C-alpha positions as CSV (number, residue, x, y, z in Angstrom):
1,M,-12.0,0.9,11.0
2,D,-13.0,1.2,7.2
3,V,-10.2,0.8,4.8
4,N,-9.7,4.0,3.8
5,H,-8.8,4.8,7.0
6,Q,-6.5,2.8,8.2
7,L,-4.8,3.4,4.5
8,L,-4.8,7.0,5.3
9,R,-3.5,6.0,8.8
10,K,-0.6,3.6,7.9
11,R,0.6,6.6,5.4
12,A,0.2,9.3,8.5
13,L,1.9,7.1,10.1
14,K,5.2,6.9,8.1
15,D,5.3,10.2,7.4
16,L,5.5,11.7,11.1
17,S,7.7,8.9,11.9
18,K,10.1,10.5,8.5
19,R,9.6,14.2,10.2
20,A,10.1,12.8,13.4
21,R,13.7,11.8,12.4
22,G,15.5,14.4,13.2
23,G,13.9,15.0,16.8
24,I,15.4,11.7,18.0
25,F,19.5,13.3,18.9
26,I,18.5,16.9,18.8
27,Y,18.2,17.2,22.2
28,L,20.4,15.9,23.6
29,I,22.9,17.1,20.4
30,V,21.4,20.5,21.5
31,W,21.7,19.7,26.0
32,L,24.4,18.7,25.3
33,A,26.2,21.9,23.6
34,I,24.3,24.5,26.4
35,A,25.6,22.6,29.4
36,I,28.8,21.3,28.6
37,P,30.6,24.9,27.7
38,E,28.9,26.3,30.5
39,Q,30.0,24.1,33.3
40,L,27.0,22.5,34.3
41,P,28.5,19.2,34.7
42,V,30.4,20.6,37.3
43,N,28.2,23.0,38.7
44,F,25.0,21.4,38.9
45,P,26.1,17.9,38.5
46,Q,22.9,16.2,39.5
47,F,20.5,18.2,37.4
48,F,23.1,17.5,34.7
49,Y,23.4,14.0,34.8
50,F,19.6,13.6,35.4
51,N,18.3,15.1,32.2
52,T,21.0,13.6,30.3
53,A,19.6,10.3,31.4
54,I,16.4,11.3,30.4
55,F,18.1,12.7,26.7
56,L,19.3,8.9,26.5
57,A,16.1,7.4,28.1
58,V,14.3,8.9,25.2
59,T,16.0,9.0,22.7
60,S,16.8,5.1,22.8
61,I,12.8,4.4,23.0
62,R,12.9,6.3,19.4
63,I,15.3,5.0,18.4
64,F,14.1,0.9,19.1
65,H,10.5,2.2,17.3
66,L,12.5,3.4,14.5
67,Y,14.2,0.1,14.6
68,L,10.0,-2.0,15.1
69,S,8.5,0.0,12.0
70,K,11.2,-1.0,9.5
71,R,11.6,-4.3,10.1
72,F,7.9,-5.3,11.7
73,P,5.7,-2.1,9.6
74,E,2.4,-4.9,10.0
75,L,2.7,-4.8,14.2
76,P,-0.8,-2.1,14.6
77,I,-0.3,1.6,13.9
78,Q,-2.4,2.4,16.7
79,V,0.1,1.8,18.9
80,M,3.0,2.6,16.4
81,T,1.3,5.8,16.3
82,T,0.6,6.2,20.3
83,W,4.0,5.2,21.3
84,L,5.6,8.2,19.2
85,V,2.9,10.8,19.7
86,Y,3.8,9.9,23.5
87,T,7.1,10.0,23.5
88,I,7.4,13.0,22.0
89,L,5.0,14.5,23.8
90,F,7.0,13.6,26.7
91,A,10.3,14.7,25.7
92,A,9.0,18.2,24.5
93,L,7.3,18.7,28.1
94,H,10.7,17.4,29.8
95,W,12.5,20.0,28.0
96,G,9.2,22.7,29.0
97,I,10.0,22.0,32.7
98,M,13.3,21.7,32.5
99,A,13.8,25.2,30.3
100,A,11.5,26.5,33.1
101,W,14.3,24.9,35.8
102,I,17.0,27.9,34.3
103,I,14.4,30.7,33.2
104,V,13.8,30.7,37.6
105,D,17.0,29.9,39.2
106,E,19.6,33.0,39.5
107,R,22.2,30.5,39.5
108,T,21.6,29.6,35.2
109,A,21.1,33.6,34.1
110,E,22.9,33.0,31.7
111,L,21.5,30.4,29.9
112,R,17.7,32.3,30.6
113,N,18.2,34.1,26.8
114,L,19.4,31.3,25.0
115,M,16.9,28.5,26.7
116,M,14.5,30.7,25.8
117,I,15.1,31.1,22.5
118,V,16.0,26.9,21.8
119,T,12.9,26.3,23.8
120,A,10.4,29.0,21.1
121,A,13.3,27.8,17.8
122,F,12.0,24.2,19.3
123,A,8.7,24.6,19.4
124,M,7.7,26.6,17.0
125,G,9.7,24.4,13.9
126,G,8.0,20.7,16.3
127,A,4.6,22.1,15.8
128,A,4.7,23.0,11.9
129,T,6.7,19.6,11.3
130,L,5.1,17.2,12.9
131,S,1.5,18.7,12.1
132,I,0.4,16.1,10.9
133,S,-0.7,14.6,14.1
134,N,-3.1,16.5,16.2
135,S,-1.9,15.8,19.6
136,I,1.5,16.9,18.6
137,R,0.2,19.6,17.0
138,I,-1.7,21.0,19.6
139,L,-0.1,19.7,23.3
140,Y,4.2,20.1,21.2
141,P,4.6,23.7,21.4
142,V,2.0,23.9,25.2
143,F,3.9,21.7,27.0
144,M,7.2,23.8,25.3
145,F,5.9,27.1,26.1
146,C,3.7,27.2,29.2
147,P,5.9,25.6,32.1
148,G,8.5,28.8,31.4
149,I,5.4,30.7,31.1
150,I,3.7,29.9,34.8
151,V,7.3,30.7,36.3
152,L,7.3,34.3,34.6
153,V,3.8,34.8,35.6
154,Y,5.4,33.1,39.2
155,Q,8.2,35.9,39.2
156,G,6.0,38.4,39.3
157,S,8.2,41.0,37.8
158,N,7.3,43.7,34.8
159,G,9.9,42.3,32.6
160,S,8.2,38.7,33.7
161,W,4.6,39.4,32.6
162,I,6.2,41.0,29.2
163,Q,7.7,37.7,29.3
164,A,5.4,35.9,29.4
165,G,2.4,37.5,27.8
166,L,5.1,37.8,24.4
167,I,5.7,33.7,24.5
168,L,1.8,33.6,25.1
169,L,1.6,35.4,21.7
170,A,4.4,33.1,20.5
171,L,1.6,29.4,21.4
172,I,-1.2,31.6,19.9
173,Y,0.3,31.7,16.7
174,V,2.4,28.2,16.4
175,H,-1.5,26.5,16.8
176,G,-2.8,29.0,14.4
177,T,0.2,27.5,11.4
178,S,0.5,24.3,12.5
179,R,-3.6,23.9,12.1
180,I,-3.1,25.1,9.0
181,T,-0.9,22.9,8.1
182,N,-2.1,20.5,9.5
183,N,-5.6,20.2,7.1
184,D,-3.7,20.9,4.1
185,Y,-1.6,17.5,5.3
186,W,-4.7,15.5,5.8
187,K,-5.8,17.1,2.4
188,A,-3.6,16.5,0.8
189,I,-3.1,12.6,1.4
190,T,-6.3,12.5,1.1
191,N,-6.5,13.8,-2.4
192,Q,-4.0,11.4,-3.3
193,N,-5.7,9.1,-2.2
194,I,-8.4,9.0,-4.7
195,A,-6.5,9.8,-7.3
196,E,-4.5,6.7,-6.3
197,K,-8.0,4.3,-6.3
198,R,-9.2,6.5,-9.3
199,A,-5.9,5.3,-10.8
200,D,-6.6,1.6,-10.1
201,L,-10.0,1.7,-10.8
202,M,-9.1,2.7,-14.6
203,E,-6.3,0.1,-15.3
204,H,-8.9,-2.2,-13.7
205,L,-11.3,-1.7,-16.3
206,S,-8.3,-0.4,-19.3
207,V,-7.8,-4.1,-18.4
208,T,-11.0,-6.3,-17.7
209,D,-13.6,-7.0,-19.8
210,P,-16.6,-4.9,-19.1
211,L,-19.1,-8.5,-19.8
212,T,-18.3,-11.2,-18.1
213,Q,-15.3,-9.1,-15.6
214,L,-12.8,-11.4,-17.4
215,K,-9.2,-10.4,-18.2
216,N,-8.6,-8.7,-21.9
217,R,-7.3,-10.2,-24.2
218,L,-5.2,-7.0,-24.0
219,F,-4.3,-7.5,-20.4
220,F,-3.8,-11.7,-22.0
221,D,-1.3,-10.2,-24.4
222,K,1.0,-9.4,-21.8
223,K,1.1,-11.4,-19.3
224,F,1.9,-13.9,-22.4
225,D,4.8,-12.2,-23.4
226,E,5.9,-11.7,-19.8
227,E,5.2,-15.5,-19.0
228,W,7.2,-16.5,-22.1
229,K,10.4,-14.8,-20.9
230,R,9.9,-15.6,-17.0
231,S,9.7,-19.4,-18.2
232,S,12.5,-19.5,-21.0
233,R,14.9,-18.6,-18.3
234,M,13.1,-20.6,-15.3
235,K,12.8,-23.9,-18.2
236,V,9.5,-24.7,-17.4
237,P,7.1,-25.5,-19.7
238,M,3.5,-23.4,-20.7
239,S,0.4,-24.0,-21.7
240,V,-2.5,-22.8,-22.9
241,L,-6.3,-23.5,-23.9
242,L,-8.6,-22.2,-26.1
243,M,-12.4,-22.4,-26.0
244,D,-15.0,-22.3,-27.8
245,I,-18.6,-21.8,-27.2
246,D,-20.4,-24.4,-28.9
247,N,-23.0,-23.8,-31.6
248,F,-23.0,-20.2,-29.6
249,K,-24.1,-18.9,-33.2
250,K,-27.6,-20.5,-32.5
251,I,-28.0,-19.7,-29.0
252,N,-28.2,-16.4,-29.7
253,D,-30.5,-16.4,-32.3
254,S,-33.0,-18.6,-31.4
255,Y,-33.5,-17.0,-27.4
256,G,-31.6,-13.6,-28.0
257,H,-28.5,-11.9,-27.2
258,L,-29.1,-11.3,-23.5
259,F,-29.9,-14.7,-22.5
260,G,-26.2,-15.8,-25.0
261,D,-24.6,-12.8,-22.8
262,E,-25.8,-14.8,-19.5
263,C,-23.7,-17.8,-21.3
264,L,-21.0,-15.9,-21.9
265,R,-20.9,-15.2,-17.8
266,L,-22.1,-18.4,-16.9
267,I,-19.1,-19.8,-18.9
268,A,-17.1,-17.1,-17.1
269,S,-17.9,-18.2,-13.9
270,I,-17.5,-21.8,-13.9
271,I,-13.7,-20.8,-15.1
272,S,-12.8,-18.9,-12.8
273,S,-14.1,-21.4,-9.7
274,E,-12.3,-24.1,-11.1
275,L,-8.8,-22.3,-11.7
276,L,-7.6,-21.2,-8.2
277,R,-4.1,-21.1,-9.4
278,A,-2.7,-17.5,-9.0
279,S,-0.6,-18.2,-11.6
280,D,-2.7,-18.6,-13.8
281,C,-4.5,-15.8,-16.4
282,I,-7.9,-16.2,-17.9
283,A,-9.3,-13.6,-20.4
284,R,-11.8,-13.2,-22.8
285,Y,-10.3,-13.7,-26.2
286,G,-13.7,-12.0,-28.3
287,G,-16.7,-12.7,-28.9
288,E,-17.6,-16.1,-27.8
289,E,-13.8,-17.2,-27.2
290,F,-11.9,-17.6,-23.8
291,V,-8.1,-18.1,-23.5
292,I,-6.1,-19.9,-20.5
293,L,-2.5,-19.7,-20.1
294,L,-1.3,-22.4,-17.6
295,V,2.1,-21.1,-16.3
296,N,4.6,-24.1,-15.4
297,T,2.2,-26.8,-16.6
298,G,3.1,-29.8,-18.4
299,E,0.8,-31.6,-21.0
300,E,-0.9,-34.4,-18.7
301,E,-1.8,-31.9,-16.0
302,T,-3.8,-29.1,-18.6
303,R,-5.0,-31.9,-19.7
304,A,-6.4,-33.0,-16.5
305,I,-7.4,-29.8,-16.3
306,A,-9.3,-29.1,-19.7
307,E,-11.1,-31.8,-18.8
308,K,-12.1,-31.4,-15.6
309,L,-13.7,-27.5,-17.4
310,I,-15.4,-29.5,-20.5
311,K,-17.4,-32.0,-17.7
312,A,-18.3,-28.4,-15.0
313,I,-19.2,-26.8,-18.0
314,S,-21.4,-30.0,-19.5
315,S,-22.7,-30.6,-16.5
316,A,-24.2,-26.6,-16.2
317,S,-27.1,-25.3,-18.3
318,S,-28.6,-22.1,-18.1
319,K,-32.5,-21.6,-18.3
320,F,-34.6,-19.6,-21.1
321,D,-38.3,-18.7,-20.3
322,D,-38.5,-21.9,-18.0
323,I,-36.8,-23.9,-20.9
324,K,-33.1,-25.4,-20.1
325,V,-30.6,-24.7,-22.3
326,Q,-27.2,-27.6,-22.3
327,I,-24.3,-25.4,-22.7
328,T,-21.3,-27.0,-23.4
329,C,-17.7,-26.0,-25.6
330,S,-14.7,-27.7,-26.9
331,I,-11.0,-26.3,-25.8
332,G,-7.9,-27.1,-27.9
333,G,-5.2,-27.1,-25.6
334,A,-0.9,-26.5,-26.9
335,T,2.3,-26.9,-24.0
336,T,5.8,-26.3,-25.2
337,F,9.2,-25.6,-23.1
338,P,8.9,-21.5,-24.1
339,D,12.6,-19.8,-25.8
340,Y,13.9,-16.4,-26.4
341,Q,14.7,-17.4,-29.9
342,N,10.9,-18.6,-30.1
343,N,7.8,-17.3,-31.4
344,K,5.1,-17.5,-28.5
345,E,2.7,-17.4,-30.8
346,Y,3.4,-20.3,-32.6
347,L,1.6,-21.8,-29.5
348,L,-1.4,-20.2,-29.1
349,K,-1.5,-21.2,-33.2
350,Q,-1.3,-24.5,-32.2
351,A,-4.1,-24.4,-29.7
352,D,-6.3,-22.9,-32.1
353,A,-5.6,-25.7,-34.6
354,A,-6.4,-27.9,-32.0
355,L,-9.6,-26.2,-31.1
356,Y,-10.7,-26.4,-34.3
357,Q,-10.2,-30.1,-34.0
358,A,-12.4,-30.3,-31.0
359,K,-15.3,-29.2,-33.4
360,N,-14.9,-31.0,-36.9
361,N,-14.6,-34.9,-34.1
362,G,-18.2,-33.1,-32.4
363,R,-17.4,-31.2,-30.2
364,N,-17.5,-30.8,-26.2
365,Q,-14.5,-32.5,-25.9
366,Y,-10.6,-31.7,-26.0
367,Q,-8.4,-31.4,-28.2
368,P,-4.3,-31.4,-27.3
369,C,-1.4,-30.5,-29.2
370,I,2.4,-31.0,-28.2
371,L,4.6,-29.0,-29.1
372,D,8.7,-29.9,-27.9
373,S,9.9,-26.2,-28.7
374,S,8.0,-23.6,-30.8
375,P,9.4,-23.1,-34.2
376,A,11.6,-19.4,-34.9
377,A,10.2,-16.7,-35.2
378,T,10.9,-15.8,-39.2
């Protein structure tokens, strides 16, 4: 099933469940409100208790469905939707048959008009409210109205025929209006889904470097601030690696900027494949520089990661017109225990200083800078 379609069905099930909550108890409450004052438990005990038992069973099933929906949201959407729809339709059919029996039985003549009014209200309200589901939209009013239409036609009197005709007109009207609300609902959630996807795409593009598809500096700065505060609360170390491609200007001058772009994409791919932790943040910092944020990572682990990257990059190469071009990088790193009162920018400055030291020492190497704590911001 298409992912978008699956999301829409999940949203529809959630909305349908929310709209149908009122119906969990309404049939039972209305039935008791009608039956008890009219002495049905005394005059027609079997009829009363039989239908009351059905209402209680349907109510229990609906409550159980609601519980499972909240407790286990990962349950199959199709199963949960079918369960809910069938239960609602069964309740409609039961009410329609029960109402038809009351209409046709002369002993309950006093309840006839009341049951017809309540049934019409249920049919119209339910079809409009629950029109999210096509099955409910079509069958709910049919199950509510048709048993009554059948018994009125069966009675054969002019008054019964007129009542049956009016109910049929009401059924046609309900179908027409519910079709409109169904179309409006699905158009609305489809458009909302498209808008959300576009918003997500725009957010992704705003924090993504278009060349390397890594995060950009804007995203890194925000992430750096968030993780600094979190690490300060948890009192765990944080490390930053600054990476620079060695002799990148020479590569651009010798082979052209398009080849230089290919080198940047290659380096980005290697970094992404080597760093698999969800907490690691990799970003293009500018030009040929990359920055890596390592949360809850001490100096020894940081060194191991940096040396792993140095080895992976130096083992790779790119080709230009069948000429093998060796690519290396230099990395500077700094590690500290963040503190709310300290300046996080100092960690970046120390990593940058270590990077320049690595370049001055001959490139293609890692140079660490270990900080016990950052100096207080001035």
